PAKEDO-419539 format. One record per residue (C-alpha): chain; x, y, z; residue number from 1; residue in three letters. Coordinates in nm, 2 decimals, padded with zeros to 4 digits, always signed. Layout:
<recs>
{cadena=A&xx=X&yy=Y&zz=Z&num=NUM&residuo=ALA}
...
</recs>
This chain:
<recs>
{cadena=A&xx=-20.61&yy=+06.88&zz=-08.40&num=1&residuo=UNK}
{cadena=A&xx=-20.54&yy=+06.88&zz=-08.03&num=2&residuo=UNK}
{cadena=A&xx=-20.26&yy=+06.65&zz=-07.90&num=3&residuo=UNK}
{cadena=A&xx=-20.30&yy=+06.47&zz=-07.57&num=4&residuo=UNK}
{cadena=A&xx=-19.98&yy=+06.42&zz=-07.38&num=5&residuo=UNK}
{cadena=A&xx=-19.87&yy=+06.13&zz=-07.15&num=6&residuo=UNK}
{cadena=A&xx=-19.56&yy=+05.97&zz=-07.03&num=7&residuo=UNK}
{cadena=A&xx=-19.66&yy=+05.63&zz=-07.17&num=8&residuo=UNK}
{cadena=A&xx=-19.90&yy=+05.52&zz=-07.44&num=9&residuo=UNK}
{cadena=A&xx=-20.01&yy=+05.16&zz=-07.45&num=10&residuo=UNK}
{cadena=A&xx=-20.17&yy=+05.05&zz=-07.79&num=11&residuo=UNK}
{cadena=A&xx=-20.39&yy=+04.75&zz=-07.76&num=12&residuo=UNK}
{cadena=A&xx=-20.63&yy=+04.63&zz=-07.48&num=13&residuo=UNK}
{cadena=A&xx=-20.57&yy=+04.25&zz=-07.48&num=14&residuo=UNK}
{cadena=A&xx=-20.39&yy=+04.06&zz=-07.20&num=15&residuo=UNK}
{cadena=A&xx=-20.05&yy=+04.21&zz=-07.28&num=16&residuo=UNK}
{cadena=A&xx=-20.18&yy=+04.57&zz=-07.30&num=17&residuo=UNK}
{cadena=A&xx=-20.40&yy=+04.54&zz=-06.99&num=18&residuo=UNK}
{cadena=A&xx=-20.11&yy=+04.38&zz=-06.79&num=19&residuo=UNK}
{cadena=A&xx=-19.88&yy=+04.66&zz=-06.90&num=20&residuo=UNK}
{cadena=A&xx=-20.14&yy=+04.91&zz=-06.79&num=21&residuo=UNK}
{cadena=A&xx=-20.18&yy=+04.75&zz=-06.45&num=22&residuo=UNK}
{cadena=A&xx=-19.80&yy=+04.76&zz=-06.39&num=23&residuo=UNK}
{cadena=A&xx=-19.76&yy=+05.11&zz=-06.53&num=24&residuo=UNK}
{cadena=A&xx=-20.05&yy=+05.26&zz=-06.33&num=25&residuo=UNK}
{cadena=A&xx=-19.94&yy=+05.09&zz=-06.01&num=26&residuo=UNK}
{cadena=A&xx=-19.60&yy=+05.23&zz=-06.07&num=27&residuo=UNK}
{cadena=A&xx=-19.75&yy=+05.58&zz=-06.09&num=28&residuo=UNK}
{cadena=A&xx=-19.67&yy=+05.63&zz=-06.45&num=29&residuo=UNK}
{cadena=A&xx=-19.89&yy=+05.87&zz=-06.64&num=30&residuo=UNK}
{cadena=A&xx=-20.01&yy=+05.61&zz=-06.89&num=31&residuo=UNK}
{cadena=A&xx=-20.31&yy=+05.58&zz=-07.12&num=32&residuo=UNK}
{cadena=A&xx=-20.43&yy=+05.26&zz=-07.30&num=33&residuo=UNK}
{cadena=A&xx=-20.56&yy=+05.32&zz=-07.65&num=34&residuo=UNK}
{cadena=A&xx=-20.79&yy=+05.06&zz=-07.80&num=35&residuo=UNK}
{cadena=A&xx=-20.95&yy=+05.07&zz=-08.14&num=36&residuo=UNK}
{cadena=A&xx=-21.28&yy=+04.93&zz=-08.01&num=37&residuo=UNK}
{cadena=A&xx=-21.48&yy=+05.04&zz=-07.70&num=38&residuo=UNK}
{cadena=A&xx=-21.46&yy=+04.69&zz=-07.56&num=39&residuo=UNK}
{cadena=A&xx=-21.11&yy=+04.60&zz=-07.44&num=40&residuo=UNK}
{cadena=A&xx=-20.99&yy=+04.25&zz=-07.43&num=41&residuo=UNK}
{cadena=A&xx=-20.86&yy=+04.18&zz=-07.78&num=42&residuo=UNK}
{cadena=A&xx=-20.91&yy=+03.85&zz=-07.96&num=43&residuo=UNK}
{cadena=A&xx=-20.92&yy=+03.65&zz=-07.64&num=44&residuo=UNK}
{cadena=A&xx=-21.27&yy=+03.78&zz=-07.56&num=45&residuo=UNK}
{cadena=A&xx=-21.39&yy=+03.56&zz=-07.85&num=46&residuo=UNK}
{cadena=A&xx=-21.27&yy=+03.25&zz=-07.67&num=47&residuo=UNK}
{cadena=A&xx=-21.55&yy=+03.06&zz=-07.49&num=48&residuo=UNK}
{cadena=A&xx=-21.34&yy=+02.86&zz=-07.25&num=49&residuo=UNK}
{cadena=A&xx=-20.99&yy=+02.92&zz=-07.10&num=50&residuo=UNK}
{cadena=A&xx=-20.88&yy=+02.63&zz=-06.88&num=51&residuo=UNK}
{cadena=A&xx=-20.50&yy=+02.66&zz=-06.87&num=52&residuo=UNK}
{cadena=A&xx=-20.45&yy=+03.01&zz=-06.72&num=53&residuo=UNK}
{cadena=A&xx=-20.28&yy=+02.97&zz=-06.38&num=54&residuo=UNK}
{cadena=A&xx=-20.48&yy=+03.05&zz=-06.07&num=55&residuo=UNK}
{cadena=A&xx=-20.82&yy=+02.95&zz=-06.22&num=56&residuo=UNK}
{cadena=A&xx=-20.89&yy=+02.58&zz=-06.14&num=57&residuo=UNK}
{cadena=A&xx=-21.23&yy=+02.62&zz=-06.30&num=58&residuo=UNK}
{cadena=A&xx=-21.27&yy=+02.72&zz=-06.67&num=59&residuo=UNK}
{cadena=A&xx=-21.37&yy=+03.08&zz=-06.75&num=60&residuo=UNK}
{cadena=A&xx=-21.44&yy=+03.27&zz=-07.07&num=61&residuo=UNK}
{cadena=A&xx=-21.20&yy=+03.51&zz=-07.23&num=62&residuo=UNK}
{cadena=A&xx=-21.44&yy=+03.79&zz=-07.19&num=63&residuo=UNK}
{cadena=A&xx=-21.47&yy=+03.73&zz=-06.81&num=64&residuo=UNK}
{cadena=A&xx=-21.09&yy=+03.72&zz=-06.77&num=65&residuo=UNK}
{cadena=A&xx=-21.04&yy=+04.04&zz=-06.96&num=66&residuo=UNK}
{cadena=A&xx=-21.32&yy=+04.21&zz=-06.76&num=67&residuo=UNK}
{cadena=A&xx=-21.13&yy=+04.12&zz=-06.44&num=68&residuo=UNK}
{cadena=A&xx=-20.81&yy=+04.26&zz=-06.58&num=69&residuo=UNK}
{cadena=A&xx=-20.97&yy=+04.58&zz=-06.69&num=70&residuo=UNK}
{cadena=A&xx=-21.13&yy=+04.64&zz=-06.35&num=71&residuo=UNK}
{cadena=A&xx=-20.79&yy=+04.58&zz=-06.19&num=72&residuo=UNK}
{cadena=A&xx=-20.63&yy=+04.83&zz=-06.42&num=73&residuo=UNK}
{cadena=A&xx=-20.90&yy=+05.08&zz=-06.35&num=74&residuo=UNK}
{cadena=A&xx=-20.85&yy=+05.04&zz=-05.97&num=75&residuo=UNK}
{cadena=A&xx=-20.49&yy=+05.15&zz=-06.01&num=76&residuo=UNK}
{cadena=A&xx=-20.60&yy=+05.46&zz=-06.21&num=77&residuo=UNK}
{cadena=A&xx=-20.51&yy=+05.36&zz=-06.57&num=78&residuo=UNK}
{cadena=A&xx=-20.66&yy=+05.59&zz=-06.83&num=79&residuo=UNK}
{cadena=A&xx=-20.85&yy=+05.45&zz=-07.13&num=80&residuo=UNK}
{cadena=A&xx=-20.94&yy=+05.60&zz=-07.46&num=81&residuo=UNK}
{cadena=A&xx=-21.11&yy=+05.46&zz=-07.78&num=82&residuo=UNK}
{cadena=A&xx=-20.87&yy=+05.54&zz=-08.07&num=83&residuo=UNK}
{cadena=A&xx=-20.76&yy=+05.34&zz=-08.36&num=84&residuo=UNK}
{cadena=A&xx=-20.39&yy=+05.43&zz=-08.40&num=85&residuo=UNK}
{cadena=A&xx=-20.30&yy=+05.44&zz=-08.76&num=86&residuo=UNK}
{cadena=A&xx=-19.94&yy=+05.54&zz=-08.73&num=87&residuo=UNK}
{cadena=A&xx=-19.67&yy=+05.61&zz=-08.47&num=88&residuo=UNK}
{cadena=A&xx=-19.39&yy=+05.85&zz=-08.58&num=89&residuo=UNK}
{cadena=A&xx=-19.09&yy=+06.00&zz=-08.41&num=90&residuo=UNK}
{cadena=A&xx=-19.15&yy=+06.36&zz=-08.28&num=91&residuo=UNK}
{cadena=A&xx=-18.81&yy=+06.47&zz=-08.15&num=92&residuo=UNK}
{cadena=A&xx=-18.72&yy=+06.24&zz=-07.86&num=93&residuo=UNK}
{cadena=A&xx=-19.09&yy=+06.15&zz=-07.81&num=94&residuo=UNK}
{cadena=A&xx=-19.35&yy=+05.98&zz=-08.03&num=95&residuo=UNK}
{cadena=A&xx=-19.67&yy=+06.10&zz=-08.19&num=96&residuo=UNK}
{cadena=A&xx=-19.95&yy=+05.85&zz=-08.22&num=97&residuo=UNK}
{cadena=A&xx=-20.20&yy=+05.94&zz=-08.49&num=98&residuo=UNK}
{cadena=A&xx=-20.57&yy=+05.85&zz=-08.51&num=99&residuo=UNK}
{cadena=A&xx=-20.86&yy=+05.98&zz=-08.71&num=100&residuo=UNK}
{cadena=A&xx=-21.02&yy=+06.16&zz=-08.41&num=101&residuo=UNK}
{cadena=A&xx=-20.72&yy=+06.26&zz=-08.19&num=102&residuo=UNK}
{cadena=A&xx=-20.34&yy=+06.24&zz=-08.17&num=103&residuo=UNK}
{cadena=A&xx=-20.14&yy=+06.14&zz=-07.86&num=104&residuo=UNK}
{cadena=A&xx=-19.78&yy=+06.23&zz=-07.77&num=105&residuo=UNK}
{cadena=A&xx=-19.58&yy=+06.00&zz=-07.54&num=106&residuo=UNK}
{cadena=A&xx=-19.23&yy=+05.97&zz=-07.42&num=107&residuo=UNK}
{cadena=A&xx=-19.26&yy=+05.59&zz=-07.44&num=108&residuo=UNK}
{cadena=A&xx=-19.49&yy=+05.35&zz=-07.63&num=109&residuo=UNK}
{cadena=A&xx=-19.59&yy=+04.99&zz=-07.57&num=110&residuo=UNK}
{cadena=A&xx=-19.73&yy=+04.82&zz=-07.88&num=111&residuo=UNK}
{cadena=A&xx=-19.96&yy=+04.54&zz=-07.78&num=112&residuo=UNK}
{cadena=A&xx=-20.18&yy=+04.53&zz=-08.09&num=113&residuo=UNK}
{cadena=A&xx=-20.21&yy=+04.15&zz=-08.13&num=114&residuo=UNK}
{cadena=A&xx=-20.31&yy=+03.99&zz=-08.46&num=115&residuo=UNK}
{cadena=A&xx=-20.60&yy=+03.98&zz=-08.70&num=116&residuo=UNK}
{cadena=A&xx=-20.77&yy=+03.65&zz=-08.82&num=117&residuo=UNK}
{cadena=A&xx=-20.66&yy=+03.55&zz=-09.17&num=118&residuo=UNK}
{cadena=A&xx=-20.90&yy=+03.48&zz=-09.45&num=119&residuo=UNK}
{cadena=A&xx=-20.89&yy=+03.22&zz=-09.72&num=120&residuo=UNK}
{cadena=A&xx=-20.92&yy=+03.45&zz=-10.02&num=121&residuo=UNK}
{cadena=A&xx=-21.14&yy=+03.21&zz=-10.22&num=122&residuo=UNK}
{cadena=A&xx=-21.44&yy=+03.30&zz=-10.43&num=123&residuo=UNK}
{cadena=A&xx=-21.76&yy=+03.37&zz=-10.23&num=124&residuo=UNK}
{cadena=A&xx=-21.57&yy=+03.45&zz=-09.91&num=125&residuo=UNK}
{cadena=A&xx=-21.62&yy=+03.83&zz=-09.92&num=126&residuo=UNK}
{cadena=A&xx=-21.97&yy=+03.79&zz=-10.06&num=127&residuo=UNK}
{cadena=A&xx=-22.09&yy=+03.58&zz=-09.77&num=128&residuo=UNK}
{cadena=A&xx=-21.89&yy=+03.73&zz=-09.50&num=129&residuo=UNK}
{cadena=A&xx=-22.12&yy=+03.78&zz=-09.21&num=130&residuo=UNK}
{cadena=A&xx=-22.38&yy=+03.57&zz=-09.39&num=131&residuo=UNK}
{cadena=A&xx=-22.25&yy=+03.23&zz=-09.30&num=132&residuo=UNK}
{cadena=A&xx=-21.87&yy=+03.30&zz=-09.31&num=133&residuo=UNK}
{cadena=A&xx=-21.71&yy=+03.41&zz=-08.98&num=134&residuo=UNK}
{cadena=A&xx=-21.41&yy=+03.37&zz=-08.75&num=135&residuo=UNK}
{cadena=A&xx=-21.59&yy=+03.37&zz=-08.42&num=136&residuo=UNK}
{cadena=A&xx=-21.77&yy=+03.06&zz=-08.29&num=137&residuo=UNK}
{cadena=A&xx=-21.84&yy=+03.23&zz=-07.96&num=138&residuo=UNK}
{cadena=A&xx=-22.02&yy=+03.52&zz=-08.14&num=139&residuo=UNK}
{cadena=A&xx=-22.21&yy=+03.33&zz=-08.41&num=140&residuo=UNK}
{cadena=A&xx=-22.23&yy=+02.96&zz=-08.29&num=141&residuo=UNK}
{cadena=A&xx=-22.58&yy=+03.00&zz=-08.14&num=142&residuo=UNK}
{cadena=A&xx=-22.71&yy=+03.11&zz=-08.48&num=143&residuo=UNK}
{cadena=A&xx=-22.65&yy=+02.76&zz=-08.61&num=144&residuo=UNK}
{cadena=A&xx=-22.86&yy=+02.55&zz=-08.37&num=145&residuo=UNK}
{cadena=A&xx=-22.95&yy=+02.22&zz=-08.53&num=146&residuo=UNK}
{cadena=A&xx=-22.77&yy=+02.31&zz=-08.86&num=147&residuo=UNK}
{cadena=A&xx=-22.45&yy=+02.17&zz=-09.02&num=148&residuo=UNK}
{cadena=A&xx=-22.14&yy=+02.38&zz=-09.01&num=149&residuo=UNK}
{cadena=A&xx=-21.77&yy=+02.36&zz=-09.10&num=150&residuo=UNK}
{cadena=A&xx=-21.45&yy=+02.46&zz=-08.93&num=151&residuo=UNK}
{cadena=A&xx=-21.14&yy=+02.52&zz=-09.14&num=152&residuo=UNK}
{cadena=A&xx=-20.81&yy=+02.46&zz=-08.97&num=153&residuo=UNK}
{cadena=A&xx=-20.62&yy=+02.21&zz=-08.75&num=154&residuo=UNK}
{cadena=A&xx=-20.47&yy=+02.41&zz=-08.47&num=155&residuo=UNK}
{cadena=A&xx=-20.58&yy=+02.48&zz=-08.11&num=156&residuo=UNK}
{cadena=A&xx=-20.84&yy=+02.74&zz=-08.20&num=157&residuo=UNK}
{cadena=A&xx=-20.99&yy=+02.54&zz=-08.48&num=158&residuo=UNK}
{cadena=A&xx=-21.04&yy=+02.22&zz=-08.29&num=159&residuo=UNK}
{cadena=A&xx=-21.14&yy=+02.40&zz=-07.96&num=160&residuo=UNK}
{cadena=A&xx=-21.41&yy=+02.59&zz=-08.14&num=161&residuo=UNK}
{cadena=A&xx=-21.52&yy=+02.28&zz=-08.33&num=162&residuo=UNK}
{cadena=A&xx=-21.59&yy=+02.12&zz=-07.99&num=163&residuo=UNK}
{cadena=A&xx=-21.77&yy=+02.43&zz=-07.88&num=164&residuo=UNK}
{cadena=A&xx=-21.99&yy=+02.43&zz=-08.19&num=165&residuo=UNK}
{cadena=A&xx=-22.12&yy=+02.09&zz=-08.10&num=166&residuo=UNK}
{cadena=A&xx=-22.34&yy=+02.26&zz=-07.84&num=167&residuo=UNK}
{cadena=A&xx=-22.55&yy=+02.40&zz=-08.12&num=168&residuo=UNK}
{cadena=A&xx=-22.48&yy=+02.25&zz=-08.46&num=169&residuo=UNK}
{cadena=A&xx=-22.63&yy=+01.92&zz=-08.58&num=170&residuo=UNK}
{cadena=A&xx=-22.29&yy=+01.84&zz=-08.74&num=171&residuo=UNK}
{cadena=A&xx=-21.95&yy=+01.99&zz=-08.74&num=172&residuo=UNK}
{cadena=A&xx=-21.71&yy=+01.92&zz=-09.03&num=173&residuo=UNK}
{cadena=A&xx=-21.34&yy=+02.00&zz=-08.96&num=174&residuo=UNK}
{cadena=A&xx=-21.16&yy=+02.06&zz=-09.29&num=175&residuo=UNK}
{cadena=A&xx=-20.79&yy=+02.03&zz=-09.26&num=176&residuo=UNK}
{cadena=A&xx=-20.53&yy=+02.02&zz=-09.55&num=177&residuo=UNK}
{cadena=A&xx=-20.30&yy=+01.78&zz=-09.36&num=178&residuo=UNK}
{cadena=A&xx=-20.36&yy=+01.43&zz=-09.23&num=179&residuo=UNK}
{cadena=A&xx=-20.32&yy=+01.51&zz=-08.86&num=180&residuo=UNK}
{cadena=A&xx=-20.40&yy=+01.80&zz=-08.63&num=181&residuo=UNK}
{cadena=A&xx=-20.16&yy=+02.05&zz=-08.48&num=182&residuo=UNK}
{cadena=A&xx=-20.38&yy=+02.11&zz=-08.17&num=183&residuo=UNK}
{cadena=A&xx=-20.29&yy=+02.01&zz=-07.82&num=184&residuo=UNK}
{cadena=A&xx=-20.35&yy=+01.64&zz=-07.75&num=185&residuo=UNK}
{cadena=A&xx=-20.61&yy=+01.71&zz=-07.48&num=186&residuo=UNK}
{cadena=A&xx=-20.81&yy=+01.93&zz=-07.73&num=187&residuo=UNK}
{cadena=A&xx=-20.78&yy=+01.66&zz=-07.99&num=188&residuo=UNK}
{cadena=A&xx=-20.91&yy=+01.39&zz=-07.75&num=189&residuo=UNK}
{cadena=A&xx=-21.22&yy=+01.60&zz=-07.69&num=190&residuo=UNK}
{cadena=A&xx=-21.28&yy=+01.64&zz=-08.06&num=191&residuo=UNK}
{cadena=A&xx=-21.23&yy=+01.27&zz=-08.15&num=192&residuo=UNK}
{cadena=A&xx=-21.46&yy=+01.17&zz=-07.87&num=193&residuo=UNK}
{cadena=A&xx=-21.75&yy=+01.38&zz=-08.02&num=194&residuo=UNK}
{cadena=A&xx=-22.00&yy=+01.20&zz=-08.23&num=195&residuo=UNK}
{cadena=A&xx=-22.10&yy=+01.53&zz=-08.40&num=196&residuo=UNK}
{cadena=A&xx=-21.75&yy=+01.60&zz=-08.54&num=197&residuo=UNK}
{cadena=A&xx=-21.63&yy=+01.46&zz=-08.87&num=198&residuo=UNK}
{cadena=A&xx=-21.29&yy=+01.53&zz=-09.01&num=199&residuo=UNK}
{cadena=A&xx=-21.22&yy=+01.59&zz=-09.38&num=200&residuo=UNK}
{cadena=A&xx=-20.85&yy=+01.52&zz=-09.40&num=201&residuo=UNK}
{cadena=A&xx=-20.62&yy=+01.64&zz=-09.68&num=202&residuo=UNK}
{cadena=A&xx=-20.88&yy=+01.89&zz=-09.80&num=203&residuo=UNK}
{cadena=A&xx=-20.91&yy=+02.26&zz=-09.87&num=204&residuo=UNK}
{cadena=A&xx=-21.20&yy=+02.50&zz=-09.95&num=205&residuo=UNK}
{cadena=A&xx=-21.18&yy=+02.63&zz=-10.30&num=206&residuo=UNK}
{cadena=A&xx=-21.52&yy=+02.82&zz=-10.31&num=207&residuo=UNK}
{cadena=A&xx=-21.80&yy=+02.93&zz=-10.09&num=208&residuo=UNK}
{cadena=A&xx=-22.15&yy=+02.88&zz=-10.23&num=209&residuo=UNK}
{cadena=A&xx=-22.47&yy=+03.05&zz=-10.14&num=210&residuo=UNK}
{cadena=A&xx=-22.77&yy=+03.27&zz=-10.24&num=211&residuo=UNK}
{cadena=A&xx=-22.93&yy=+03.59&zz=-10.14&num=212&residuo=UNK}
{cadena=A&xx=-23.00&yy=+03.44&zz=-09.80&num=213&residuo=UNK}
{cadena=A&xx=-22.65&yy=+03.35&zz=-09.72&num=214&residuo=UNK}
{cadena=A&xx=-22.40&yy=+03.06&zz=-09.74&num=215&residuo=UNK}
{cadena=A&xx=-22.54&yy=+02.72&zz=-09.84&num=216&residuo=UNK}
{cadena=A&xx=-22.22&yy=+02.51&zz=-09.90&num=217&residuo=UNK}
{cadena=A&xx=-21.85&yy=+02.48&zz=-09.97&num=218&residuo=UNK}
{cadena=A&xx=-21.66&yy=+02.34&zz=-10.27&num=219&residuo=UNK}
{cadena=A&xx=-21.39&yy=+02.11&zz=-10.13&num=220&residuo=UNK}
{cadena=A&xx=-21.08&yy=+01.98&zz=-10.31&num=221&residuo=UNK}
{cadena=A&xx=-20.88&yy=+01.68&zz=-10.20&num=222&residuo=UNK}
{cadena=A&xx=-20.51&yy=+01.79&zz=-10.21&num=223&residuo=UNK}
{cadena=A&xx=-20.39&yy=+01.44&zz=-10.30&num=224&residuo=UNK}
{cadena=A&xx=-20.63&yy=+01.34&zz=-10.57&num=225&residuo=UNK}
{cadena=A&xx=-20.75&yy=+01.69&zz=-10.69&num=226&residuo=UNK}
{cadena=A&xx=-21.10&yy=+01.55&zz=-10.67&num=227&residuo=UNK}
{cadena=A&xx=-21.37&yy=+01.81&zz=-10.59&num=228&residuo=UNK}
{cadena=A&xx=-21.70&yy=+01.78&zz=-10.41&num=229&residuo=UNK}
{cadena=A&xx=-21.96&yy=+02.00&zz=-10.25&num=230&residuo=UNK}
{cadena=A&xx=-22.04&yy=+02.01&zz=-09.88&num=231&residuo=UNK}
{cadena=A&xx=-22.38&yy=+02.14&zz=-09.77&num=232&residuo=UNK}
{cadena=A&xx=-22.33&yy=+02.37&zz=-09.46&num=233&residuo=UNK}
{cadena=A&xx=-22.51&yy=+02.68&zz=-09.33&num=234&residuo=UNK}
{cadena=A&xx=-22.19&yy=+02.83&zz=-09.17&num=235&residuo=UNK}
{cadena=A&xx=-21.82&yy=+02.81&zz=-09.19&num=236&residuo=UNK}
{cadena=A&xx=-21.57&yy=+02.92&zz=-08.92&num=237&residuo=UNK}
{cadena=A&xx=-21.22&yy=+03.01&zz=-09.03&num=238&residuo=UNK}
{cadena=A&xx=-20.92&yy=+02.94&zz=-08.81&num=239&residuo=UNK}
{cadena=A&xx=-20.63&yy=+02.94&zz=-09.07&num=240&residuo=UNK}
{cadena=A&xx=-20.38&yy=+03.17&zz=-08.89&num=241&residuo=UNK}
{cadena=A&xx=-20.34&yy=+03.53&zz=-08.81&num=242&residuo=UNK}
{cadena=A&xx=-20.16&yy=+03.84&zz=-08.94&num=243&residuo=UNK}
{cadena=A&xx=-19.99&yy=+04.08&zz=-08.70&num=244&residuo=UNK}
{cadena=A&xx=-20.13&yy=+04.43&zz=-08.65&num=245&residuo=UNK}
{cadena=A&xx=-19.79&yy=+04.60&zz=-08.68&num=246&residuo=UNK}
{cadena=A&xx=-19.83&yy=+04.84&zz=-08.97&num=247&residuo=UNK}
{cadena=A&xx=-19.85&yy=+05.14&zz=-08.73&num=248&residuo=UNK}
{cadena=A&xx=-19.48&yy=+05.09&zz=-08.64&num=249&residuo=UNK}
{cadena=A&xx=-19.34&yy=+04.93&zz=-08.96&num=250&residuo=UNK}
{cadena=A&xx=-19.13&yy=+05.24&zz=-09.04&num=251&residuo=UNK}
{cadena=A&xx=-18.99&yy=+05.26&zz=-08.68&num=252&residuo=UNK}
{cadena=A&xx=-18.90&yy=+04.92&zz=-08.56&num=253&residuo=UNK}
{cadena=A&xx=-18.74&yy=+04.60&zz=-08.69&num=254&residuo=UNK}
{cadena=A&xx=-18.99&yy=+04.33&zz=-08.80&num=255&residuo=UNK}
{cadena=A&xx=-18.93&yy=+03.97&zz=-08.88&num=256&residuo=UNK}
{cadena=A&xx=-19.02&yy=+03.79&zz=-09.21&num=257&residuo=UNK}
{cadena=A&xx=-19.37&yy=+03.74&zz=-09.09&num=258&residuo=UNK}
{cadena=A&xx=-19.42&yy=+04.11&zz=-09.00&num=259&residuo=UNK}
{cadena=A&xx=-19.39&yy=+04.05&zz=-08.62&num=260&residuo=UNK}
{cadena=A&xx=-19.20&yy=+04.30&zz=-08.40&num=261&residuo=UNK}
{cadena=A&xx=-18.85&yy=+04.18&zz=-08.30&num=262&residuo=UNK}
{cadena=A&xx=-18.77&yy=+04.24&zz=-07.93&num=263&residuo=UNK}
{cadena=A&xx=-18.52&yy=+04.13&zz=-07.67&num=264&residuo=UNK}
{cadena=A&xx=-18.62&yy=+03.95&zz=-07.36&num=265&residuo=UNK}
{cadena=A&xx=-18.70&yy=+04.28&zz=-07.19&num=266&residuo=UNK}
{cadena=A&xx=-18.95&yy=+04.37&zz=-07.47&num=267&residuo=UNK}
{cadena=A&xx=-18.73&yy=+04.65&zz=-07.61&num=268&residuo=UNK}
{cadena=A&xx=-18.75&yy=+04.70&zz=-07.99&num=269&residuo=UNK}
{cadena=A&xx=-18.49&yy=+04.85&zz=-08.22&num=270&residuo=UNK}
{cadena=A&xx=-18.63&yy=+05.20&zz=-08.15&num=271&residuo=UNK}
{cadena=A&xx=-18.55&yy=+05.36&zz=-07.82&num=272&residuo=UNK}
{cadena=A&xx=-18.86&yy=+05.41&zz=-07.61&num=273&residuo=UNK}
{cadena=A&xx=-19.08&yy=+05.17&zz=-07.81&num=274&residuo=UNK}
{cadena=A&xx=-19.16&yy=+04.83&zz=-07.65&num=275&residuo=UNK}
{cadena=A&xx=-19.37&yy=+04.54&zz=-07.78&num=276&residuo=UNK}
{cadena=A&xx=-19.57&yy=+04.28&zz=-07.59&num=277&residuo=UNK}
{cadena=A&xx=-19.81&yy=+03.99&zz=-07.67&num=278&residuo=UNK}
{cadena=A&xx=-19.89&yy=+03.82&zz=-08.00&num=279&residuo=UNK}
{cadena=A&xx=-19.77&yy=+04.11&zz=-08.22&num=280&residuo=UNK}
{cadena=A&xx=-19.41&yy=+04.04&zz=-08.12&num=281&residuo=UNK}
{cadena=A&xx=-19.18&yy=+03.76&zz=-08.27&num=282&residuo=UNK}
{cadena=A&xx=-19.19&yy=+03.46&zz=-08.03&num=283&residuo=UNK}
{cadena=A&xx=-19.27&yy=+03.09&zz=-08.03&num=284&residuo=UNK}
{cadena=A&xx=-19.56&yy=+03.05&zz=-07.78&num=285&residuo=UNK}
{cadena=A&xx=-19.86&yy=+03.27&zz=-07.80&num=286&residuo=UNK}
{cadena=A&xx=-20.09&yy=+03.22&zz=-07.50&num=287&residuo=UNK}
{cadena=A&xx=-20.26&yy=+03.44&zz=-07.25&num=288&residuo=UNK}
{cadena=A&xx=-19.99&yy=+03.35&zz=-06.99&num=289&residuo=UNK}
{cadena=A&xx=-19.71&yy=+03.46&zz=-07.21&num=290&residuo=UNK}
{cadena=A&xx=-19.89&yy=+03.78&zz=-07.31&num=291&residuo=UNK}
{cadena=A&xx=-19.93&yy=+03.87&zz=-06.95&num=292&residuo=UNK}
{cadena=A&xx=-19.56&yy=+03.81&zz=-06.89&num=293&residuo=UNK}
{cadena=A&xx=-19.47&yy=+04.02&zz=-07.19&num=294&residuo=UNK}
{cadena=A&xx=-19.69&yy=+04.30&zz=-07.06&num=295&residuo=UNK}
{cadena=A&xx=-19.53&yy=+04.31&zz=-06.72&num=296&residuo=UNK}
{cadena=A&xx=-19.18&yy=+04.31&zz=-06.87&num=297&residuo=UNK}
{cadena=A&xx=-19.27&yy=+04.58&zz=-07.12&num=298&residuo=UNK}
{cadena=A&xx=-19.41&yy=+04.80&zz=-06.84&num=299&residuo=UNK}
{cadena=A&xx=-19.10&yy=+04.75&zz=-06.63&num=300&residuo=UNK}
{cadena=A&xx=-18.87&yy=+04.84&zz=-06.92&num=301&residuo=UNK}
{cadena=A&xx=-19.08&yy=+05.14&zz=-07.01&num=302&residuo=UNK}
{cadena=A&xx=-19.07&yy=+05.27&zz=-06.65&num=303&residuo=UNK}
{cadena=A&xx=-18.69&yy=+05.21&zz=-06.65&num=304&residuo=UNK}
{cadena=A&xx=-18.66&yy=+05.40&zz=-06.98&num=305&residuo=UNK}
{cadena=A&xx=-18.86&yy=+05.69&zz=-06.85&num=306&residuo=UNK}
{cadena=A&xx=-18.65&yy=+05.72&zz=-06.54&num=307&residuo=UNK}
{cadena=A&xx=-18.32&yy=+05.68&zz=-06.71&num=308&residuo=UNK}
{cadena=A&xx=-18.24&yy=+05.33&zz=-06.59&num=309&residuo=UNK}
{cadena=A&xx=-18.03&yy=+05.06&zz=-06.76&num=310&residuo=UNK}
{cadena=A&xx=-18.30&yy=+04.81&zz=-06.86&num=311&residuo=UNK}
{cadena=A&xx=-18.52&yy=+05.03&zz=-07.06&num=312&residuo=UNK}
{cadena=A&xx=-18.24&yy=+05.17&zz=-07.27&num=313&residuo=UNK}
{cadena=A&xx=-18.22&yy=+05.49&zz=-07.07&num=314&residuo=UNK}
{cadena=A&xx=-18.30&yy=+05.85&zz=-07.15&num=315&residuo=UNK}
</recs>
């Protein structure tokens, strides 16, 4: 298998990866951005409305913001390739990035692989996945016009997408195992103000029910009383957390207890020449704005590393 060589390989095409690519390309680094899917943008492209990213007084979609970032990176000459990197391994003082179709060798690597939506693991979930069970309201919401749906979760994503689903669904049930939400207050206010949204507090989904045509309902358990009931819905949208996409470097860098990459404030990992940015790294706040900051810092540190400077760890 032929090996393509570059100074810097950026794995992941979300806000962190694209920002790193913009800074690297503008700094005249021979960099390539590797994304598993042809469409760059990461999980944020599934977000219908972004209204807290600085510099945009009017809301815009995640897909639109990512398209602007990609065009900016292309203007500076960043190279792109579609490749799902399965493993990164040391190759002398460089790194070999392995995928099914091609391998890439780089002197430095920025890991910006983000996270993957978590599933519930209950009976019926796998059976009806894509047939009423989903993690993307933006993708699938229009399919449920004038139909009842449920959202599982109580964080920002869950509540924000519940509000979005009121555009289509006849009813939106928000199922949350606690008695209060974790979402931002402004998002909560929008949800509580909607006549279409009903909250099922202290409840969890124990089974997904359906037939050959798809999902028809959920079995719900009250965590305080253990009482069970059935809820008739045509779709359920899961927002119960995420798992980091860090398996490709698990043998190279330090990970925290949640599998997130440990870095310093300059995005350096425990392995020289490997940097991490965005939601795949261990940090408190995970937003587009912080991912962009991570990407810029990672690119600066990578450039410093490649030129033998003090901030990147030197070569």
